[in-house]
N, C-alpha and C positions, 0 to 999 in steps of 0.2 A: 287390140283395143282395150283401154282401161277406163276406170271411172273418170280420170282427169285428162285423158288424151288419146290420140290415135295416130296411126301411120297410114297415109294414103297409098294407093297402089303404085304411084310414081315415087314413093319414098319420102314425101313431104310429111313432117311431124307437126301435129296441131295440139294445143292445150286448150281445154275447156275453161271458160271464165263466165262470170255472170253476164257479160256482154256478148257471149257467144264464143266461137272458136277463134284462136289466134295462132298463126303459123310461128313456130319457134325454131324450125331447122329442117334439115334433110337427113335421111338415114339410108345409106346404100351399102353398108358394110355387113349386113346380116339380115336376120329375120325381123319382121315388124316388132315382135315381142322384145327382142334384144335392143331394138332402138328405143322402145318405151322405157326399158330398164336404164338405159344410158342417160336419158333426159330426166328420169326420176331421181337419179343420183345427184344431178345438178341441183335439183330442188332440195334434196337433203343437205347439200352444202350450204345453201342459203338459210335453211331452217336451223342448222347447227350454229351458224354465225349469229342468228337472232337469239338463240337459246343462250349462247355465251354472254351476249350483251345483257340479257335478262338476269343471268346469274351474277354478273359483275355489279349490276345495280342493286340487286337484292342483298348481296353480301356487304355492300358498302366499300368494296375493295377498289372500285373504279371511280374516276372523276365523272360525276353526272353530266357535266357539259361535254366531255369527250364521248361519253356513251350516246348522248343526244345527237352529236355531230355524226357519229358512225351510223346511228339508226336512221337519220335523215338521208344520208347517202344511200343506204340500203332501200329505203322506201322509193327513191327515185329509180332504182334498177328493177324493181319488181314488175312494173307494167311491161317491160321489154325483155324480161329475163328469159333466156333460152332454156327453160326447164319445164317439166311436167309434174304438176302437183296442185295442192289446194293453195294457189297463190293469193286468193282473196283472204283466206284465213291468215296466211302469213303476213299479209299487208295489215290486217286488223291488229295482229300481235305487235307489229312495228309501230302502228299508231298509238297503241296502249303504252308501249315502251317510251315513245316520245313524250306522252303526257306525264308518265311517272318521272321521267328525267327532269321535267320542268319543276315538278314538286320537290324532287331531290335537290335540284339546284337551289331552290328557295330555302329548303331545310339546311343545306350546306352553308348558305350564307348566314343563316341564323346561328348555326353551330360555330362557324368561324368567328362571328361577332362575340358569341359567348366565350369562346376560347381566348379571344383578344382581351376581353374584360377580365377573365381570370388571370391571364398573363400580366396584365397591368397591375393587378393586386399583388401577384407574386414578385414581380420586379420591384414594386415599391417596397415590399417587405425585405427584399434582398438589399436595397439601398439603405433601409433603416438598419439592417443587421451590419452592413459594412461600416456605417457611421458609429455604431456601438463598438465594433471591433477596433476602430481607429484609436480609441482611448485605452485599449487593453494592454496589460503588461505580460500577458501570457504569450511571449514572443513566438514560440514555435507553433503552438496550436492556433493562435489568431492569424499568424502569417500563412499557415497552410489553408485555413478556411477562406481567407481573402483570395487566395489563388484559385481554389475550387469554386468559389462563388461565381467567378467569371464563366466557368464551364456550365453551371446551372443556368446562368443568364442565356447562353447561346442555345440551349435546348428549348427555350420558350419561343412562342411566335413573336414576330415583329409587331411593334405598336406604331401608331402615327409617329412620324419622324421627330416632331418637336418633343412629344412626351418621352419617346425612346432616348433622345439625346439628353434631356434633362435628368432622367433617372440614372443614365450611365455616367454622367458627369459627377453625380453624387458619389457613386461607387469609386470612380477614378480619384476623386478628391480624398475620399477616406483612405484609399490605398496609399496615396502619397503622404498623408499625415502620419499614418502608421509607420511607413518606411523611415520618415524623418525621425520620429520618436525612437524607433528601434536603433537607428544609427547613432543617435546621441547617447542612448543607454549603454550600448556596447563600447562606445568611446570612453565614457566615464568608468565603465567596468574595467576597461583595459588599464586605465590609470590606477584604479583601486587595486587591481591585481599586481601591478608593479610595486605598490607599497607593501602588499602582502608578501611578495617575493622577498623584499628586503628584510622584512620582519622574520621570515622563516629562515633566511640565510644566517641571521644573527642567532636564532635559536639552535640551528645546526652547529654553529661554531661553539656555543656553550655546551651542547650535548657531546660533541666530539672531545672537548676539553675535559669532560667528566668521565669519559669511557674507561679510563685506566685507573680511576680512583678506587681505593680500598676502604674508604669511609662509607661502609655499606649502608648504614641507617640514614645519615644526612644526605648522601648522594641519591639514594632511592627516593627520598622525599623531594629532592630538587628535580629529579626526572619527572616526578608526578606533576610538579608545578610547570615544568617545561611543556609537558603534554597538554596541560590545560591552556597554556599560552598559545600552543600550536593550533588548538581547536578554535580559538577566538581570533587568530591572526587573519582569517579569511583565505580564500583560494588564490593561489598564484596563477600566472598564465598556464593554460592547458598543456603547452608543450614542455613545461619544466616542472609541473606539479608532482608528477610521479617520481621524477629524478630527485627532487628535494625530499620527498617523503622517504625514499629509499635510503638516502644518506642519514636522515634523522633517525630512522628506525635501526639502521646498522649500528649507530653509536649506542643507542639504548641496548640493543641486543648484546653488544660486546660487554657492556657493564654487567647486565643481569646474568649473562652466561657465566662470567667470572664469579659473580656473587653466589650463584647457585652451586657452582663447582666448589667454592670455598665452604659453603654451609653443608654441602654433601659430604665433604671430607670430615668436617667437624662433627656432623651427625653420626658418621660411622664410628668416630672415636668415642662417642657418647652412648653407643649401643650397650656397652657393658653396664653403664649406670642405669640404663632403662631396665635391664634384666633385674638388677638389685632392687630398684624401686617397685617393680612389678611383684617381686617376692614379698617385699615389705607390705605392699598394699593388700596382697592376698592374706597375709597374716593379720593385718589390721581389721580386715572385714570380718574376722572371726570374733572380734571383741563383742561381748554381750553385757551391757551395763546392768541388765536385770540380775546378773549373777554377782553383783557387787560394784557399786559406782566407784568407790575409791580404788578398788583393784583394777577396774577398767581404765581409770585415769592414769594410774601408775604405768600400766602396760602401754597405753597410748603415748605417754611421755617418752618411754624408751624407744618406741618405734619412730616417733617424730625426730628424735635425735639421730637415729640411724638414717632417716629420710633426708635430713639436712646434710649429713655427712656423705651421702651417696653422690651428691653433686648434680650437675645439670644433665638433662636428657635431650634427645633429638626433638626438634620443634614439632614434628608431626605427631608425637605422642604426649607432648608436655601437657596439653589441656586435658586430655582424658585421664592422665594419671593424677593431676592436681584435683580434678573434679571428684575422682574416686576417693582420694584421701580426705578431701573436704567433706564428703558425705559421711565418712566414718566419724570425723570430728564433730559434725553437726549432730550425729546420733548421740554421742556421749554428752555433748553440751545440752541437748534437749533433755536428756535424763537428769542432768544436774538441775536444770530449771524446774523440772517437775518435783524434784526433792525439795527445792526451796519453797515451792508453792504448798507442799504437803507439811512443811515444818510449822512450828508454833510462832514463827516470826510474824510481825505485823506486815501488812501489805506494803507499807512504806519502807520498812527495813529490807524486805525481800527485793523491792524495786531498786534500792540503793546497791544491794549486793549484785544484782544483775548488771547494773550500770558499771560497777567496778570491774566485773569480769569482762564486759564488753570492751571497756577502755584498755584493759590489760592486753586483750587480743589485738586491738588496733595498734597499740604502742609496739608490741612485738613485731607485728607485720611491717610497720613503718621503719623500724630499725633494720629489719632484714632487707628491706628495699632501698635503704640508704636515704630515706626521706627525712626532712626536719621533724623533730619529735617534741620540741619545747612546749608547744600548745597542748599536745596530748598528755605530756607529763604533768603539766599544771592542772589540767582537768582531772586526771587520775588522783593527784594528791588531794584535791578538794573533795572528790567523792569518797575517798578513804577516810578523810577526817569526819565527814558527815556520817558515814557508816559507823565509825568508832563512837561518835556522840550518841547515835541511836542505840548502841549497845545491845541490840537484839530485842529491845522492849517495844511495846506497841505504841508508845508515845512518840510524837514527832520531835526532832531536834529543833534547836532554836534557829538554825540556819534556814533560810527560805528555800524549801525544796523545789519550788517552781522555777528558781533561777539557776538551773543546771547549765554548766558551760556547754556551748554548742560545739559539736565535733567538727573538725575541718572537713572539707569536701572529700579529701583523699581517704578519710576514715570511715566513709559511708559504704565501703565495699564489704563483701562477705567476710565474716570473722574467720581466722585461720587457727593454727594449732596453738597459738600462744595462750589462749584462755585456759587450756588444760594445765599448762605449766604453772600458771598463776595460782592454781587451787592448792 
């Protein structure tokens, strides 16, 4: 005998309820105690099923309506259940579960309504986005987004059929418009690339025609222009663009490789001149005008003659050597200007003398470079006349000093060795 049931002497099993005892079965397989245990386990099965329903409802993992349906079925089996246990308590739990499922069903309906409202907003936003993308020219990015936009749509809850269809038609229309625009764009682009291909084939022909030229300077300048034209010609069709560039570049490489080889041989031939000029420069850098300006000028003139006689040097050292010699010349020239400033000459006469020295240097440089010299010679003649008229006195000559002839643009570069020779 237990709190919730007993086994009679004839093996009949009873369960105690609030209405009294109820026969639930017969036990003949063992002792009465074993019989009660057997029927108590049946009760535990019912209790466990109720507990699982409670857990599903509590966690929100189960459909409240389905939970309610199962709970109602269980409630109908409890009054006749062949089990021994607190069936009244179990029935109360089932009743409470049914009440809670009713509340959960209502809450679920509200939640679904809220979800549909949010879905309507999101789907409307997707339709707006699609219509904006329909006018985009970001073909790859916009096309990909229009594709994935449909996936976003599918993940959202369904709306009322009419609203659902209206919003989806907006997206479908936007996709169609974008596809039409993209097709037209690439068709026009194909025509444009055909024109670009023709232009580039002509540039290749010009480049290949120049590849064996030995007119190094003019041809290099022409290749530079061809490269500029290539960049503005636009892209040819993708399947031929790389091949066209390869041909164009091969023609350039052939010319510039030959030019580099030519100058490399020439530079090697001029290495001896480089050594001579380096020795001359080292000697020139020892000149000290403070030990006698005239002596410094005389020594510099000798070195300048040797410098010119040494000839050309390789291109990679030409600038550094010229800059070094120019620094020495500037040092001696600066010392001469300081002497003029320290003399008894009037500022006007000193200015005229400096102008003469400057023009003499520019004239010598123009002659060495093979440039026209007529304008410089005329200006120098005028300045010498004015200097002669000034005669070293403090009074100004009759010629208007403010109307000095303007030096040509080519004469505005840095003075060279010629000014020393003119002293």
